[in-house]
PAZAPA-4460 file (N, C-alpha, C; in steps of 0.05 Angstrom, whole numbers, plus 32768, in hexadecimal, padded with zeros to 4 digits):
% residues 339
    n_x    n_y    n_z   ca_x   ca_y   ca_z    c_x    c_y    c_z   seq   type   mol
   8652   7654   96AE   866C   7650   96A2   866C   765C   9686     1      M     A
   8682   765A   9679   8685   7667   965F   8674   7659   964A     2      L     A
   866B   7669   9637   865D   765D   9620   8673   7651   960F     3      K     A
   8673   7637   960D   8688   7629   95FF   8683   762A   95E1     4      K     A
   868B   763F   95D3   8686   7643   95B7   8697   762F   95A7     5      S     A
   868C   7627   9590   869B   7614   957F   86B4   7620   9575     6      L     A
   86CA   7612   9577   86E4   761B   956D   86ED   7607   9558     7      L     A
   86E9   760E   953E   86EE   75FC   9528   870C   75FE   9522     8      L     A
   871B   75EA   952A   8738   75EB   9526   8740   75DC   950C     9      L     A
   872D   75D5   94FC   8733   75C6   94E4   872E   75A9   94E7    10      G     A
   872E   759B   94D1   8728   757F   94D1   8741   756F   94D8    11      A     A
   8746   756F   94F2   875F   7562   94FB   875C   7544   94FC    12      L     A
   8743   753B   9501   873E   751E   9503   874C   7514   951C    13      G     A
   874E   74FA   951E   875B   74ED   9535   8776   74E1   952D    14      L     A
   8780   74E8   9514   8799   74DC   950C   87B0   74E6   951D    15      C     A
   87AF   74FF   9527   87C4   7508   9538   87C6   74F8   9551    16      T     A
   87AF   74F2   955D   87AF   74E1   9575   87B9   74C5   9570    17      L     A
   87B1   74BA   9559   87BA   749F   9552   87D8   749E   954F    18      L     A
   87E3   74B3   9543   8800   74B4   9540   880E   74B6   955B    19      M     A
   8802   74C6   956D   880E   74C9   9588   880D   74AF   9597    20      V     A
   87F7   749F   9592   87F4   7486   95A1   8809   7472   959B    21      Q     A
   8817   7476   9584   882C   7463   957D   8846   7469   958C    22      C     A
   8847   747F   959A   8860   7487   95A8   8861   7479   95C3    23      R     A
   8879   7476   95CD   887D   746A   95E7   8878   747E   95FD    24      N     A
   8865   7478   960E   885E   748B   9623   8870   748A   963B    25      K     A
   887F   7474   963E   888F   7470   9656   88A7   7483   9656    26      K     A
   88AB   7491   966B   88C2   74A3   966E   88D0   749E   9688    27      V     A
   88EA   74A2   9689   88F9   74A0   96A2   88F7   74BA   96B1    28      E     A
   88EE   74B9   96CA   88EB   74D1   96DA   8901   74D2   96EF    29      T     A
   8910   74E8   96F0   8926   74EA   9703   8922   7504   9713    30      E     A
   892E   7505   972A   892E   751C   973B   8942   7530   9730    31      S     A
   8943   7548   973C   8956   755C   9733   8972   7554   9738    32      T     A
   8976   7540   974A   8991   7536   9750   8998   751E   973F    33      E     A
   8987   7518   972B   898B   7502   9719   898B   74E7   9728    34      N     A
   897C   74E6   973D   8978   74CD   974C   895C   74C4   9748    35      E     A
   8957   74AA   9746   893B   74A0   9743   8929   74AB   9759    36      P     A
   8911   74B1   9751   88FE   74BC   9765   88F4   74A5   9777    37      V     A
   88EB   74AC   978E   88DE   7499   97A0   88C0   7497   9798    38      T     A
   88B8   747F   9792   889C   747C   9789   8888   7483   979F    39      E     A
   8873   7491   9797   885E   7498   97AA   8844   748C   97A0    40      V     A
   8836   747E   97B1   881D   7470   97AA   8808   7485   97A2    41      K     A
   87F9   747F   978E   87E3   7491   9786   87CD   7490   979C    42      V     A
   87C7   74A7   97A7   87B3   74A8   97BD   8796   74A4   97B2    43      P     A
   8784   749E   97C4   8768   749A   97BD   875A   74B5   97BD    44      L     A
   874D   74BC   97A7   873E   74D5   97A5   8724   74D2   97B5    45      F     A
   871F   74E5   97C7   8707   74E4   97D9   86F0   74F3   97CB    46      D     A
   86DE   74E4   97C0   86C7   74F0   97B1   86B5   7501   97C3    47      R     A
   86B2   74F8   97DD   86A1   7507   97EF   86AD   7522   97F6    48      D     A
   86C8   7522   97FA   86D5   753B   9800   86D3   754E   97E8    49      S     A
   86D6   7544   97D0   86D4   7555   97B8   86B7   7560   97B6    50      A     A
   86A3   754F   97BB   8688   7558   97BA   8683   756E   97CE    51      F     A
   868E   756C   97E6   868A   7580   97FA   8697   759B   97F1    52      N     A
   86AE   7599   97E3   86BA   75B1   97D9   86A8   75BF   97C4    53      F     A
   869B   75AF   97B4   8688   75BA   97A0   8671   75C7   97AE    54      V     A
   8665   75B9   97C2   864E   75C3   97D0   8654   75DD   97DE    55      A     A
   866C   75DF   97EA   8673   75F7   97F9   8673   760F   97E6    56      K     A
   867D   760C   97CE   867D   7622   97BB   8661   762C   97B5    57      Q     A
   864E   7619   97B2   8633   7621   97AC   8625   762F   97C4    58      T     A
   862F   762A   97DC   8624   7637   97F3   8629   7655   97F3    59      E     A
   863D   765D   97E5   8642   767A   97E2   862E   7687   97CF    60      F     A
   8621   7677   97BF   8610   7681   97AA   861E   7683   9790    61      G     A
   8612   768D   977B   861F   7691   9761   8638   76A2   9764    62      P     A
   864F   7699   9759   8668   76A7   975C   866C   76BA   9744    63      R     A
   8659   76CD   9742   8659   76E1   972D   866C   76F8   9733    64      V     A
   867F   76FF   9721   8692   7715   9726   8684   772E   9730    65      P     A
   8692   773D   9741   8688   7756   974D   8671   7753   9760    66      N     A
   866E   773B   976C   8659   7736   9780   8666   772C   979A    67      T     A
   8658   7730   97B0   8663   7725   97CA   8668   7707   97CA    68      P     A
   8656   76F6   97BF   865C   76D9   97BE   8676   76D2   97B0    69      P     A
   867B   76E1   979A   8694   76DD   978B   86AC   76E3   979D    70      H     A
   86AC   76F8   97AB   86C2   7700   97BD   86C5   76EC   97D4    71      K     A
   86AF   76E4   97E0   86B0   76D2   97F6   86BA   76B7   97EE    72      A     A
   86B2   76AD   97D7   86BC   7693   97CE   86DA   7695   97C7    73      C     A
   86E2   76AB   97BB   86FE   76AF   97B5   870F   76AC   97CF    74      R     A
   8707   76BA   97E3   8716   76B9   97FC   8717   769D   9808    75      D     A
   8701   768F   9806   8700   7673   9810   8712   7661   9800    76      W     A
   8712   7663   97E6   8723   7653   97D5   8741   7657   97DC    77      L     A
   8748   7670   97DF   8764   7677   97E6   876B   766A   9801    78      I     A
   8759   766C   9814   875E   7661   982E   8761   7643   982D    79      Q     A
   8751   7636   981C   8753   7618   981A   876E   7610   980F    80      Q     A
   8777   761D   97FA   8791   7615   97EF   87A8   761B   9802    81      F     A
   87A7   7631   9810   87BC   7637   9824   87BB   7622   983A    82      K     A
   87A3   7619   9842   87A0   7605   9856   87AC   75EA   984E    83      G     A
   87AD   75E5   9834   87B9   75CD   9829   87D7   75D0   9824    84      F     A
   87E3   75E6   982F   87FF   75EA   982D   880A   75F5   9813    85      G     A
   87F8   75FF   9802   8800   7609   97E8   8806   7627   97E9    86      M     A
   8818   7630   97D9   881D   764D   97D6   8809   7658   97C2    87      E     A
   87FD   766E   97C9   87E7   7679   97B9   87EE   7694   97AE    88      V     A
   87EA   7698   9794   87ED   76B2   9787   87D1   76BB   977F    89      I     A
   87CA   76D3   9787   87B0   76DF   9780   87B5   76F2   9768    90      E     A
   87AE   76E9   9751   87B3   76F9   9739   879A   770A   9733    91      Q     A
   8799   7722   973F   8783   7734   973C   8785   7742   9720    92      D     A
   876E   7746   9714   876E   7754   96FA   8752   775F   96F5    93      F     A
   8750   7771   96E3   8736   777B   96DA   8733   7776   96BC    94      T     A
   871A   7772   96B4   8715   776D   9697   86FA   7779   9690    95      A     A
   86F7   7780   9677   86DE   778C   966D   86CC   7776   9663    96      K     A
   86B4   7774   966E   86A1   7760   9665   8694   776A   964B    97      A     A
   8688   7757   963C   867B   775E   9623   8663   7771   9628    98      F     A
   8659   7772   9641   8644   7785   9648   864E   77A1   964C    99      T     A
   8668   77A4   964D   8674   77BE   9653   867C   77C1   9670   100      G     A
   8674   77AF   9682   867A   77B0   969E   8698   77AA   96A3   101      A     A
   86A4   77B7   96B7   86BF   77B0   96BF   86BE   779B   96D4   102      T     A
   86CA   7784   96CF   86C9   776E   96E1   86E3   776B   96F1   103      L     A
   86E1   7766   970B   86F8   7762   971C   86FC   7744   9720   104      N     A
   8712   773A   9716   8717   771D   9717   8730   7716   9727   105      G     A
   8732   76FD   972F   8749   76F3   973D   874E   76D6   9733   106      T     A
   8765   76D2   9726   876E   76B7   9720   877D   76AD   9739   107      N     A
   8774   7696   9744   8780   768B   975C   8794   7676   9754   108      I     A
   87AD   767A   975A   87C3   7669   9751   87CE   765C   976A   109      I     A
   87CA   7642   976E   87D4   7633   9785   87EB   7621   977C   110      A     A
   8802   7623   9789   881A   7614   9781   8823   7600   9796   111      Q     A
   8826   75E8   978D   8831   75D3   979E   884F   75D0   9797   112      Y     A
   8860   75D5   97AA   887D   75D5   97A7   8886   75E5   978F   113      K     A
   8881   7600   9791   8888   7612   977A   88A5   7612   9773   114      P     A
   88B7   7609   9784   88D3   7609   977F   88DC   75F4   976B   115      E     A
   88CB   75E0   9766   88D2   75CA   9754   88CD   75D2   9737   116      L     A
   88E0   75CB   9726   88DE   75D2   970A   88CB   75C1   96FB   117      K     A
   88CA   75A7   9701   88B8   7595   96F3   889C   7598   96FF   118      R     A
   8888   75A0   96EE   886E   75A7   96F9   8858   759E   96E6   119      R     A
   8840   759B   96F1   8828   7596   96E2   8814   75AC   96E9   120      L     A
   8802   75B2   96D7   87EF   75C8   96DB   87D2   75BE   96D8   121      L     A
   87C1   75C5   96EC   87A5   75BE   96EB   8795   75D7   96EF   122      F     A
   877D   75D8   96E3   876E   75F1   96E4   8750   75EC   96E2   123      A     A
   8741   75FF   96EB   8723   7600   96E9   871B   761D   96EB   124      A     A
   8702   7623   96E6   86F9   763F   96EB   86E7   763F   9703   125      H     A
   86E9   7654   9713   86DA   7655   972C   86C3   7668   972C   126      W     A
   86C0   7678   9718   86A9   768A   9716   8691   767C   970A   127      D     A
   8679   7688   970C   8661   767D   9700   8654   7692   96EF   128      S     A
   8643   7688   96DD   8638   769A   96C8   8623   76AD   96D4   129      R     A
   8623   76C6   96CC   8611   76DA   96D8   85F4   76D8   96CE   130      P     A
   85EF   76C9   96B9   85D3   76C7   96AF   85CF   76AB   96A4   131      F     A
   85B7   76A0   96AA   85B0   7685   96A2   85A3   7685   9686   132      A     A
   85B4   768A   9672   85A9   768F   9657   85AA   7677   9644   133      D     A
   85AC   765F   964F   85AB   7648   963D   858F   7646   9630   134      S     A
   858E   763D   9617   8574   7639   960A   8563   7624   9618   135      P     A
   8570   7613   9628   8561   75FE   9637   8556   7608   9652   136      L     A
   855E   7620   965A   8555   762A   9674   8538   7632   9673   137      N     A
   8529   7627   9685   850C   762E   9687   8506   7642   969D   138      K     A
   851B   764A   96AC   8517   765D   96C1   851F   7679   96B9   139      G     A
   8527   7689   96CC   852E   76A5   96C8   8549   76A6   96BA   140      N     A
   854A   76AF   96A1   8562   76B0   9691   8575   76C6   969A   141      K     A
   856B   76D9   96AA   857C   76EF   96B4   8588   76E8   96CF   142      K     A
   8580   76D2   96DB   858A   76CB   96F5   85A6   76BF   96F2   143      A     A
   85B8   76C2   9706   85D2   76B6   9705   85D1   7698   9708   144      P     A
   85E5   768A   96FD   85E7   766D   96FF   85F6   7665   9718   145      V     A
   85EC   7651   9726   85FA   7648   973E   8615   763B   9737   146      M     A
   8616   762C   9721   8630   7622   9718   863C   760C   9728   147      G     A
   862B   75FA   9732   8636   75E3   9742   8647   75D1   9730   148      A     A
   863E   75CC   9718   864D   75BC   9705   8660   75CE   96F5   149      D     A
   8655   75E4   96EA   8664   75F6   96D9   8674   7609   96E9   150      D     A
   868B   75FE   96F1   869E   760E   9701   86A5   75FF   971A   151      G     A
   8692   75FC   972C   8698   75F2   9747   86A1   75D5   9747   152      A     A
   8698   75C4   9734   86A0   75A8   9734   86BE   75A5   972F   153      S     A
   86C8   75B3   971B   86E5   75B2   9716   86F5   75BC   972D   154      G     A
   86EC   75D2   9739   86FA   75DE   9750   86FA   75CA   9767   155      V     A
   86E3   75BD   976C   86E2   75A9   9782   86F5   7592   977E   156      G     A
   86F8   7588   9766   870B   7573   9760   8727   757C   9766   157      V     A
   872E   7595   975E   8749   759E   9761   874F   75A5   977E   158      L     A
   873C   75AD   978E   8740   75B1   97AA   8747   7596   97B8   159      L     A
   8739   7581   97B0   873F   7566   97BB   875A   755D   97B2   160      E     A
   8762   7563   9799   877D   755C   9790   8792   756B   97A2   161      V     A
   878D   7584   97A8   879F   7593   97B9   87A1   7587   97D5   162      A     A
   878B   757E   97DF   878B   7571   97FA   879B   7558   97F9   163      R     A
   8799   7549   97E4   87A8   7530   97E2   87C6   7534   97DE   164      Q     A
   87CD   754A   97D1   87E9   7550   97CE   87F6   7556   97E9   165      L     A
   87E8   7564   97FA   87F2   7569   9815   87F5   754F   9825   166      Q     A
   87E1   753E   9823   87E1   7525   9832   87F4   7510   9827   167      A     A
   87FB   7512   980E   880C   74FE   9801   8822   750C   97F1   168      N     A
   8836   7516   97FE   884B   7527   97F1   885A   7518   97DB   169      P     A
   8863   7527   97C7   8873   751D   97B2   8885   7533   97A7   170      L     A
   8899   752C   9798   88AC   753F   978D   88A6   7546   9770   171      D     A
   888E   7552   976D   8885   755C   9753   8875   7575   9758   172      L     A
   887B   758A   974A   886D   75A3   974D   8851   75A1   9740   173      G     A
   883E   75AD   974D   8822   75AD   9743   8817   75CA   9746   174      V     A
   880D   75D5   9730   87FF   75EE   9731   87E2   75EA   972C   175      D     A
   87D1   75F7   973C   87B4   75F7   9738   87AC   7614   9734   176      I     A
   87A0   7619   971D   8796   7634   9717   8778   7634   9715   177      I     A
   876B   7644   9725   874E   7649   9722   874A   7663   9713   178      L     A
   8741   7660   96FA   873E   7678   96EA   8723   7686   96F1   179      F     A
   8724   76A0   96F0   870C   76B0   96F5   8702   76BB   96DB   180      D     A
   86EA   76C7   96DB   86DD   76D4   96C4   86DD   76C3   96AB   181      L     A
   86D9   76A9   96AF   86D6   7698   9698   86BB   7699   968B   182      E     A
   86A7   769D   969C   868B   7698   9693   867B   76B1   968F   183      D     A
   8687   76C7   9687   8679   76E0   9684   8679   76E9   9667   184      Y     A
   8677   76D6   9655   8679   76DD   9638   865F   76E1   962A   185      G     A
   8661   76EB   9612   8649   76F0   9601   8641   76D7   95F3   186      A     A
   8627   76D3   95F0   861C   76BC   95E3   8622   76BC   95C6   187      D     A
   8633   76AA   95BC   8639   76A7   95A0   8641   768B   9599   188      T     A
   8638   7682   9582   8640   7667   9579   8653   7669   9561   189      D     A
   865B   7681   955A   866D   7685   9543   868A   7687   954C   190      D     A
   869B   7673   9545   86B7   7674   954E   86C7   768B   9542   191      P     A
   86BD   7697   952D   86CA   76AE   9521   86C1   76C8   952D   192      N     A
   86AD   76C7   953E   86A3   76DF   954B   86B6   76E9   9560   193      D     A
   86BD   7703   955F   86D0   770D   9573   86C4   770B   958F   194      S     A
   86AA   7707   9592   869E   7704   95AC   86A7   76EA   95BA   195      Q     A
   86B3   76D7   95AB   86BD   76BF   95B8   86D2   76C5   95CD   196      V     A
   86E0   76DB   95C9   86F5   76E3   95DC   86EB   76F2   95F4   197      N     A
   86D0   76F4   95F6   86C4   7700   960F   86C2   76EB   9624   198      T     A
   86C8   76D2   961E   86C9   76BC   9631   86E6   76B8   963B   199      W     A
   86E8   76A9   9651   8703   76A1   965A   8716   76B9   9660   200      C     A
   870B   76CD   966C   871B   76E6   9670   8732   76E1   9684   201      L     A
   872E   76D0   9697   8743   76CA   96AB   875A   76BB   969E   202      G     A
   8754   76A7   968E   876A   7698   9681   8778   76A9   966C   203      S     A
   8769   76BB   965F   8776   76CD   964C   878A   76DF   965B   204      Q     A
   8782   76E9   9673   8794   76FA   9682   87AC   76EA   968B   205      H     A
   87A7   76D2   9696   87BE   76C2   96A0   87D0   76BA   968A   206      W     A
   87C5   76B2   9673   87D5   76AA   965C   87E9   76BF   9653   207      G     A
   87E1   76D8   9657   87F3   76EF   964F   8804   76F8   9667   208      S     A
   87FF   76ED   967F   880D   76F6   9697   8812   76DD   96A8   209      N     A
   8820   76C9   969D   8824   76B1   96AD   8835   76B6   96C5   210      V     A
   8831   76A7   96DA   883F   76AC   96F4   885A   769F   96F5   211      H     A
   8860   768D   96E1   8879   767E   96E2   8891   7691   96DD   212      Y     A
   88A7   768A   96EB   88BF   769A   96E9   88D7   7687   96E4   213      K     A
   88EE   7693   96DC   8907   7684   96D9   8904   766D   96C4   214      D     A
   88F3   7671   96B0   88F1   765E   969B   88E1   7645   96A2   215      G     A
   88D5   7644   96BA   88C6   762D   96C2   88AB   762C   96B3   216      I     A
   88A4   7615   96A9   888B   7610   969D   8882   75F4   96A4   217      R     A
   8868   75F0   96A8   885E   75D4   96AD   8861   75C3   9693   218      P     A
   8863   75A9   9697   8865   7597   9680   884C   7598   9670   219      D     A
   8835   759A   967D   881B   759C   966F   8806   75A3   9684   220      Y     A
   87ED   75A8   967A   87D7   75AF   968C   87BE   75A0   9685   221      G     A
   87AC   759F   9699   8791   7593   9695   877D   75A6   96A1   222      V     A
   8769   75AD   9691   8753   75BE   969A   873A   75AD   96A0   223      L     A
   872C   75B4   96B5   8713   75A6   96BD   86FC   75BA   96B9   224      L     A
   86E6   75B0   96AD   86CF   75C1   96AA   86B6   75AF   96A8   225      D     A
   86A3   75B4   96B9   868B   75A4   96BA   8692   7586   96BD   226      M     A
   869D   757F   96D4   86A6   7563   96D8   8696   7556   96EF   227      V     A
   867D   755F   96F4   866F   7554   970B   8655   7545   9705   228      G     A
   864B   7546   96EC   8631   753A   96E7   8632   751C   96E4   229      A     A
   861C   750E   96EA   861C   74F1   96E6   8620   74EA   96C9   230      P     A
   862D   74D3   96C5   8630   74C8   96AA   863D   74DC   9697   231      N     A
   8651   74EA   96A1   865F   74FE   9690   866D   74F1   9679   232      A     A
   866F   7500   9663   867E   74F7   964B   8694   750B   9645   233      R     A
   86AC   7503   9649   86C4   7513   9643   86D0   7509   9629   234      F     A
   86CE   7519   9614   86D9   7511   95FA   86F1   7521   95F2   235      G     A
   86FB   751C   95DA   8711   752B   95CF   8707   7545   95C3   236      Y     A
   870B   755C   95D0   8704   7575   95C4   8719   757D   95B0   237      D     A
   8712   758C   959C   8724   7592   9586   873C   75A2   958F   238      Q     A
   8739   75B5   95A1   8750   75C5   95AA   8764   75B3   95B9   239      A     A
   875B   75A1   95C9   876D   7590   95D8   877E   757E   95C6   240      S     A
   8771   7572   95B2   8782   7560   95A1   8790   7570   958B   241      Y     A
   878A   7589   9588   879A   759A   9576   87B3   75A3   9584   242      A     A
   87B1   75AB   959D   87C8   75B6   95AB   87D8   75A2   95BB   243      Y     A
   87CB   758E   95C6   87D8   757B   95D8   87CE   755F   95D5   244      A     A
   87D1   7553   95BE   87C7   7538   95B9   87D4   7523   95CB   245      P     A
   87EE   7527   95D1   87FC   7514   95E1   87F1   7514   95FE   246      D     A
   87EB   752B   9608   87DF   752D   9623   87C4   7521   9624   247      V     A
   87B4   7526   960F   8799   751B   960D   879A   74FD   960D   248      L     A
   87AC   74F1   95FE   87AF   74D4   95FD   87B7   74C9   9618   249      Q     A
   87CA   74D7   9624   87D4   74CD   963E   87BE   74CC   9653   250      K     A
   87AE   74E1   9655   8799   74E2   9669   8783   74CE   9663   251      V     A
   877A   74CD   964A   8764   74BB   9643   876D   749E   9645   252      W     A
   8786   7497   963E   8790   747C   9641   8791   7474   965E   253      D     A
   879A   7487   966F   879B   7482   968B   877F   747D   9697   254      L     A
   876C   748D   968F   8750   748A   9698   8746   746E   9690   255      A     A
   874B   7466   9677   8742   744B   966E   874F   7435   967F   256      A     A
   8769   7438   9683   8778   7424   9693   876C   7422   96AF   257      E     A
   8762   7438   96BA   8758   7438   96D6   873B   7430   96D7   258      M     A
   872E   742B   96C0   8712   7422   96C1   86FE   7438   96BF   259      G     A
   8707   7450   96B5   86F5   7467   96B3   86EF   746E   9696   260      Y     A
   86F1   745A   9684   86EC   745F   9668   86D0   7467   9662   261      G     A
   86BD   7460   9674   86A1   7468   966F   869E   7486   9671   262      Q     A
   86B0   7494   967E   86B0   74B1   967F   86C1   74BD   9669   263      Y     A
   86D9   74B3   9666   86ED   74BE   9654   86EB   74AF   9639   264      F     A
   86DB   74BB   9627   86D5   74AF   960D   86EA   74B7   95F9   265      K     A
   86F5   74A3   95EB   8709   74A9   95D6   86FA   74AF   95BC   266      K     A
   86ED   74C6   95BC   86DE   74CE   95A4   86DD   74EC   95A3   267      E     A
   86D9   74F6   958B   86D8   7513   9587   86C0   7520   9594   268      D     A
   86C5   7535   95A3   86AE   7543   95B0   86AA   755E   95A5   269      S     A
   86B8   7565   958F   86B3   757E   9581   86C5   7595   958B   270      G     A
   86C0   75AC   957F   86D0   75C4   9586   86C5   75D3   959D   271      G     A
   86D6   75E1   95AC   86CD   75EF   95C4   86E1   7605   95CA   272      I     A
   86D7   761B   95D5   86E9   7630   95E0   86E7   762F   95FE   273      T     A
   86FD   7629   960B   86FF   7628   9628   871A   7633   9631   274      D     A
   871F   7633   964A   8737   763F   9655   8751   7633   9649   275      D     A
   8750   7619   9642   8768   760C   9638   8771   7617   961D   276      H     A
   875E   7622   960E   8766   762E   95F4   877A   7645   95F8   277      V     A
   8775   7656   960C   8786   766D   9610   87A0   7665   961F   278      Y     A
   879F   7650   962F   87B8   7646   963B   87CA   763C   9625   279      V     A
   87BF   762E   9611   87CF   7624   95FB   87D8   763B   95E9   280      N     A
   87C7   764D   95E2   87CD   7662   95CF   87DF   7678   95DB   281      Q     A
   87D9   7681   95F3   87E7   7698   95FE   87FF   7690   9610   282      L     A
   87FB   767C   9621   8810   7674   9633   8823   765F   9626   283      A     A
   881A   7654   9610   8829   7640   9601   882F   7627   9613   284      K     A
   881B   7620   9623   881D   7608   9634   8808   75F5   962A   285      I     A
   8810   75DC   9625   87FD   75C8   961C   87E9   75C2   9632   286      K     A
   87CF   75C5   962B   87BA   75BF   963E   87A2   75B3   9630   287      M     A
   8797   759E   963D   877F   7592   9632   8767   7599   9645   288      I     A
   874F   7592   963B   8737   7598   9649   8727   757E   964F   289      D     A
   8721   757A   9668   870E   7565   9670   86F3   7573   9675   290      I     A
   86E1   756F   9662   86C7   757E   9663   86B1   756B   965A   291      I     A
   869B   756C   9668   8684   755B   9662   8676   7565   9649   292      N     A
   8675   7554   9634   8667   755B   961B   8653   7545   9614   293      R     A
   863C   7544   9620   8629   752F   961A   861C   7533   95FE   294      P     A
   8610   751F   95F4   8603   7520   95DA   85E5   751E   95DB   295      T     A
   85DA   7526   95F2   85BD   7522   95F7   85AC   753A   95F0   296      T     A
   85B8   7551   95E8   85A8   7568   95E1   85B6   7578   95CB   297      N     A
   85A9   758D   95C2   85B3   759C   95AC   85C9   75B0   95B4   298      E     A
   85CD   75B6   95CE   85E1   75CA   95D6   85FD   75BE   95DA   299      I     A
   85FE   75A3   95DC   8619   7597   95DF   8624   7597   95FB   300      G     A
   8614   759F   960F   861C   75A0   962A   8606   7593   963B   301      F     A
   860B   758F   9655   85F6   7584   9666   85DE   7596   9667   302      V     A
   85C7   758A   966C   85AE   759A   966C   85AE   75B1   967F   303      D     A
   85BD   75AF   9695   85BD   75C4   96A9   85D1   75DA   96A3   304      H     A
   85E0   75D8   968D   85F4   75EC   9686   85E6   7608   9682   305      W     A
   85F1   761C   9691   85E7   7637   968F   85C9   763A   9694   306      H     A
   85C0   762A   96A8   85A4   762B   96B0   85A2   762F   96CE   307      T     A
   8589   7633   96D7   8584   7635   96F4   8588   761A   9702   308      N     A
   858A   7605   96F2   858C   75EA   96FD   85A8   75E0   9702   309      G     A
   85BD   75F0   96FE   85D8   75E8   9703   85DE   75E9   9721   310      D     A
   85D2   75D7   9730   85D3   75D7   974D   85E0   75BE   9757   311      T     A
   85E4   75BD   9771   85F4   75A7   977D   85E8   758C   9779   312      I     A
   85CE   758A   9774   85C2   7570   976F   85CA   7564   9755   313      D     A
   85D7   7573   9744   85E1   7569   972A   85FD   755D   972C   314      K     A
   8608   755D   9744   8623   7554   9747   8624   7537   9750   315      I     A
   8633   7527   9743   8635   750A   9748   8651   7504   9754   316      D     A
   8652   74F8   976B   866B   74F2   9778   867D   74DF   9768   317      R     A
   8670   74CC   9759   8680   74B9   974A   868E   74C6   9732   318      F     A
   8682   74DA   9726   868F   74E9   9710   86A6   74F8   971B   319      T     A
   86A2   7506   9732   86B8   7514   973F   86D0   7502   9745   320      L     A
   86C9   74EA   974F   86DE   74D6   9755   86ED   74CD   973C   321      R     A
   86DF   74C8   9726   86EC   74BF   970E   8700   74D4   9704   322      A     A
   86F8   74ED   9703   870A   7502   96FA   8721   7506   970E   323      V     A
   871B   7508   9727   872F   750D   973B   8743   74F7   973D   324      G     A
   873A   74DE   973B   874D   74C7   973E   8760   74C6   9726   325      Q     A
   8755   74CD   970E   8767   74CD   96F7   877C   74E3   96FA   326      V     A
   8774   74FA   9704   8788   7510   9708   879D   7508   971D   327      L     A
   8795   74FB   9732   87A9   74F3   9746   87BC   74DE   973B   328      L     A
   87B1   74CB   972C   87C1   74B7   971F   87D5   74C4   970C   329      A     A
   87CC   74D8   96FD   87DD   74E6   96EA   87F4   74F3   96F9   330      L     A
   87EE   7501   970E   8803   750F   971D   8817   74FC   9729   331      I     A
   880D   74E8   9737   8820   74D6   9746   882F   74C3   9734   332      Y     A
   8822   74BB   971E   8831   74AA   970B   8845   74BA   96FA   333      R     A
   883F   74D3   96F5   8854   74E4   96E9   886C   74E6   96FC   334      E     A
   8866   74EA   9715   887C   74EB   9729   888C   74D1   972A   335      H     A
   887D   74BB   9729   888B   74A1   972C   8898   7497   9712   336      N     A
   8892   74A5   96FC   889D   749D   96E2   8890   7484   96D7   337      G     A
   8876   7480   96DE   8868   7468   96D5   8852   746D   96C1   338      S     A
   8854   7483   96B3   8840   748A   969F   884F   7497   9687   339      I     A
***
């Protein structure tokens, strides 16, 4: 996955969030005919199904751009979304890597009820890093990363969300975007280094070429990244509470209400560059990031990040369930007007 370089957005503190918390979150939700919506029960997120979706991606091997596993996994992902009754846009593009290589990418855009104007947006990246260059990696640093957690975990959760949407219909539009070429960036820790923009190439392309038409825009978005490890810690990253503090509050409050506060920590997790930055900056759509930022090592990510050890054994079904159940509650309660 991408090297999450520090993005210092200034000493914002948590005062913005505290101000937002004083606002009334309850809103009246109506259909396009101005009639009250029919409430739909929040479905149960199937952690085993999500785990299987993660495992299947790893069976293709590392999803490194310009390789057969990358193409095979792309075709499978598209087939899955279509099988769940979603309309799929394949946004093909090319981008120049920091190495000078020309990369062939595809942003996979799956739409649930694209005709509806009121929409929510969810995203993850589906590619994996071409080299295991973490300072913690004790293996071959030139070998590609399997990316079970870094990439595949978020995709697996969103595939299960798509499956649940088909099984439990509602009158709210949902877009799922799997960004490509997120994890092919140059190693840099300097937020002022132009190399920081060598990451997140898929979201940069989509942000400048959004698929929405006729003035339609989602109310907000949620990005998933590294959401599969045991005892995950999802904190407030600086970009999320700079661009979308109200969304951050809504999701973290919901997680606490549902009993998942041990994962969703109401604390600062530092600056980061991830796909949500470009969605906010280029597409002008509010998006937050749910990303695991443990405090157990000097790199600020899980020990298996960008190593040969990012394999399926690092994925915990309970973490997948926590994230997925919060997303389903968010979607269905937005529809029902109960959040």
